[in-house]
N, C-alpha and C positions, 0 to 999 in steps of 0.2 A: 366088385367093389374096388379091389386092388387094381385091374386093369385101369380103371378111371382115374385112380390116384397117379397112377405111373404115367398115364397119358399128360395128366395135369401138370406134374412135376417136369416131364420133357418138355412140354410147351414153355413154361417159365424158365427153364435151363437155356432154351433156345432164344427165346426173347431176349434174355439178359445177355447173352453172347452176341446177338444181332446188334443191341444197343451199344455194346462197348466197340464194336468194330466200326460201326456209324459213326461214333463220337471221336473214334481215332482217325477215321478217314476224314472227317470235316476239319480235323486239325486241332480240337478243343482239348486242352488238358484239364477239363473240368467236368465232373459228373455230377448232375443235380441229384439230390436225395428226394425220397418219397414222390409226391405229386409234383414237384417242380420240374420248370422247362426253363431252357436258355434261349433267347430271343436275340436276333440280330436285327435292329429297327432299321426300317427304310430309310433312306436320305431324306432331309427335310427339303421342301419346295424353295427354290431358289427365285423363281419367278411366277407370276401369276398368269393366268390364261392370255391375259392381254398384253404381257410383255414387260410388266413391270418389276424391276428387281426388288426383292424384299430384304430388308437389313436383317444382319445376325440377330438382333436384339429383339425382332418382330415375328422371328419365324416360330411356326407353332411345331410342338413336339410331335412326331409321326406317331400314328396311331396303328400300324401294321408294320409286320416284319416276317423275318423267316426263322422257323424253329431250327435252333442250331445243336442242341441237345436235351435229351428227356431222362426224367428218372424213371424208377421201375413201377412208381404208382404204389397205392396202398392196397391192403389185403381186401377191401370192400369197393374200390373204385379204381378198375386199371386206367391207365392213361389211353386217351383216344387220338392224341396227336403225334405224328410221327417228324422224325428229322425229315427237313426240307419242306414242311407244309407252310403255306403262307398263311398267316392269322391275323385277325384284328384283336384289338386289346384296348383297355380303358386307357384313357389320357394319361391318368397318373398312376397308373399300376406298376408293379414290380419294383425292384431295386436295382440302380443302375450299377453297373461294374465295367472297369477296363481291364482288359486282359489281352496282354500281348499288342498294346497299341491299338486296339478296337474297341468300340463301346458295345455292350450287351446288357441286356436286361435279363433277371432272372426273377421269375414269379410262378405262383401256383398255377396248375392248369385251369382251375376254375375262373381266375381271372381273364382267361382268353374268351372273347366273345363270340368269335366264328372263325372257320376255316375258309379262305377264299379259293 
């Protein structure tokens, strides 16, 4: 039983170390807590397929983005997405955040609909 506990603790410590290193590698100075993730939204479409230019006030919010940082997860639910995953999320999900001149969203992992 103690071997399993030791292995489990090692896995948790290794995962935390890996998350810290990947967050620093991506250049973010933010670490989400628990089951939250930081997402960089994709750029909004500026033209339609037929070439019509969409004005700024008519652009829709993007519903996909790239995971930039992840939290540790909760005791019952570990995080299933990883840094660098391209994800789909709800149209009005998350809280908008401006950090170092870039726009990000911070949301719970449960708000993510799919990994693309």
